[in-house]
TORKOL-4160 file (C-alpha; in steps of 0.2 Angstrom, whole numbers, padded with zeros to 4 digits, m for minus):
113
<pt num="1" X="0078" Y="0077" Z="m0096"/>
<pt num="2" X="0068" Y="0063" Z="m0104"/>
<pt num="3" X="0067" Y="0062" Z="m0123"/>
<pt num="4" X="0053" Y="0052" Z="m0132"/>
<pt num="5" X="0050" Y="0049" Z="m0150"/>
<pt num="6" X="0033" Y="0055" Z="m0154"/>
<pt num="7" X="0021" Y="0050" Z="m0168"/>
<pt num="8" X="0024" Y="0065" Z="m0179"/>
<pt num="9" X="0019" Y="0065" Z="m0198"/>
<pt num="10" X="0037" Y="0067" Z="m0203"/>
<pt num="11" X="0052" Y="0058" Z="m0196"/>
<pt num="12" X="0061" Y="0075" Z="m0195"/>
<pt num="13" X="0053" Y="0080" Z="m0178"/>
<pt num="14" X="0056" Y="0073" Z="m0161"/>
<pt num="15" X="0048" Y="0078" Z="m0145"/>
<pt num="16" X="0059" Y="0082" Z="m0130"/>
<pt num="17" X="0048" Y="0079" Z="m0115"/>
<pt num="18" X="0050" Y="0082" Z="m0097"/>
<pt num="19" X="0036" Y="0074" Z="m0087"/>
<pt num="20" X="0024" Y="0087" Z="m0079"/>
<pt num="21" X="0033" Y="0082" Z="m0062"/>
<pt num="22" X="0049" Y="0090" Z="m0069"/>
<pt num="23" X="0041" Y="0105" Z="m0078"/>
<pt num="24" X="0042" Y="0107" Z="m0097"/>
<pt num="25" X="0040" Y="0100" Z="m0114"/>
<pt num="26" X="0050" Y="0105" Z="m0129"/>
<pt num="27" X="0048" Y="0101" Z="m0148"/>
<pt num="28" X="0064" Y="0102" Z="m0158"/>
<pt num="29" X="0068" Y="0098" Z="m0176"/>
<pt num="30" X="0082" Y="0087" Z="m0182"/>
<pt num="31" X="0092" Y="0096" Z="m0195"/>
<pt num="32" X="0100" Y="0089" Z="m0211"/>
<pt num="33" X="0116" Y="0083" Z="m0202"/>
<pt num="34" X="0106" Y="0075" Z="m0187"/>
<pt num="35" X="0109" Y="0091" Z="m0177"/>
<pt num="36" X="0096" Y="0098" Z="m0164"/>
<pt num="37" X="0096" Y="0114" Z="m0155"/>
<pt num="38" X="0094" Y="0111" Z="m0136"/>
<pt num="39" X="0082" Y="0125" Z="m0130"/>
<pt num="40" X="0090" Y="0138" Z="m0119"/>
<pt num="41" X="0080" Y="0133" Z="m0103"/>
<pt num="42" X="0086" Y="0115" Z="m0105"/>
<pt num="43" X="0105" Y="0121" Z="m0107"/>
<pt num="44" X="0103" Y="0132" Z="m0092"/>
<pt num="45" X="0095" Y="0118" Z="m0082"/>
<pt num="46" X="0110" Y="0106" Z="m0087"/>
<pt num="47" X="0122" Y="0121" Z="m0084"/>
<pt num="48" X="0128" Y="0116" Z="m0102"/>
<pt num="49" X="0139" Y="0128" Z="m0112"/>
<pt num="50" X="0145" Y="0127" Z="m0130"/>
<pt num="51" X="0157" Y="0113" Z="m0132"/>
<pt num="52" X="0151" Y="0103" Z="m0117"/>
<pt num="53" X="0148" Y="0085" Z="m0119"/>
<pt num="54" X="0131" Y="0078" Z="m0116"/>
<pt num="55" X="0127" Y="0059" Z="m0114"/>
<pt num="56" X="0111" Y="0052" Z="m0122"/>
<pt num="57" X="0106" Y="0035" Z="m0115"/>
<pt num="58" X="0093" Y="0024" Z="m0122"/>
<pt num="59" X="0081" Y="0015" Z="m0110"/>
<pt num="60" X="0068" Y="0006" Z="m0120"/>
<pt num="61" X="0060" Y="0019" Z="m0131"/>
<pt num="62" X="0065" Y="0033" Z="m0119"/>
<pt num="63" X="0081" Y="0043" Z="m0120"/>
<pt num="64" X="0089" Y="0052" Z="m0106"/>
<pt num="65" X="0100" Y="0067" Z="m0109"/>
<pt num="66" X="0112" Y="0072" Z="m0095"/>
<pt num="67" X="0128" Y="0082" Z="m0094"/>
<pt num="68" X="0143" Y="0072" Z="m0096"/>
<pt num="69" X="0154" Y="0074" Z="m0081"/>
<pt num="70" X="0172" Y="0072" Z="m0081"/>
<pt num="71" X="0177" Y="0057" Z="m0072"/>
<pt num="72" X="0194" Y="0062" Z="m0065"/>
<pt num="73" X="0188" Y="0075" Z="m0052"/>
<pt num="74" X="0175" Y="0063" Z="m0046"/>
<pt num="75" X="0187" Y="0048" Z="m0045"/>
<pt num="76" X="0200" Y="0060" Z="m0036"/>
<pt num="77" X="0187" Y="0065" Z="m0023"/>
<pt num="78" X="0182" Y="0047" Z="m0020"/>
<pt num="79" X="0200" Y="0041" Z="m0019"/>
<pt num="80" X="0203" Y="0056" Z="m0006"/>
<pt num="81" X="0188" Y="0050" Z="0004"/>
<pt num="82" X="0195" Y="0032" Z="0005"/>
<pt num="83" X="0212" Y="0038" Z="0010"/>
<pt num="84" X="0205" Y="0049" Z="0024"/>
<pt num="85" X="0193" Y="0034" Z="0030"/>
<pt num="86" X="0208" Y="0023" Z="0030"/>
<pt num="87" X="0220" Y="0035" Z="0038"/>
<pt num="88" X="0232" Y="0034" Z="0023"/>
<pt num="89" X="0243" Y="0049" Z="0018"/>
<pt num="90" X="0251" Y="0054" Z="0002"/>
<pt num="91" X="0268" Y="0050" Z="0010"/>
<pt num="92" X="0261" Y="0032" Z="0014"/>
<pt num="93" X="0256" Y="0030" Z="m0004"/>
<pt num="94" X="0272" Y="0035" Z="m0011"/>
<pt num="95" X="0282" Y="0024" Z="0001"/>
<pt num="96" X="0271" Y="0009" Z="m0004"/>
<pt num="97" X="0273" Y="0013" Z="m0022"/>
<pt num="98" X="0292" Y="0013" Z="m0020"/>
<pt num="99" X="0291" Y="m0004" Z="m0011"/>
<pt num="100" X="0280" Y="m0011" Z="m0025"/>
<pt num="101" X="0293" Y="m0005" Z="m0038"/>
<pt num="102" X="0307" Y="m0013" Z="m0029"/>
<pt num="103" X="0297" Y="m0030" Z="m0027"/>
<pt num="104" X="0293" Y="m0030" Z="m0046"/>
<pt num="105" X="0311" Y="m0026" Z="m0050"/>
<pt num="106" X="0317" Y="m0041" Z="m0040"/>
<pt num="107" X="0303" Y="m0052" Z="m0047"/>
<pt num="108" X="0309" Y="m0048" Z="m0065"/>
<pt num="109" X="0327" Y="m0050" Z="m0061"/>
<pt num="110" X="0324" Y="m0067" Z="m0053"/>
<pt num="111" X="0314" Y="m0073" Z="m0068"/>
<pt num="112" X="0327" Y="m0066" Z="m0081"/>
<pt num="113" X="0340" Y="m0076" Z="m0074"/>
């Protein structure tokens, strides 16, 4: 979704524009508290529901509206893929974690005195 400011006679209106390549143009009005209603077709396209977070990114005079995705599931998938590529199991990670804890403990004890 691409959002462009248009030259309206009032500053109360903005134009939401999808280029013809993508399909549709929507005009919305900014309400008193800066709120806009996102058209149902756009919400459906974004698979956005009430309470979902959206990200609005400015690129020059163009704004891009996307659905904000939770980072944890994406990062977990990436981490799992790396583990699989490297042949590392959860047991390996836990064993390594225990070794690191012991090394940190020894370091702290040595520097403490």
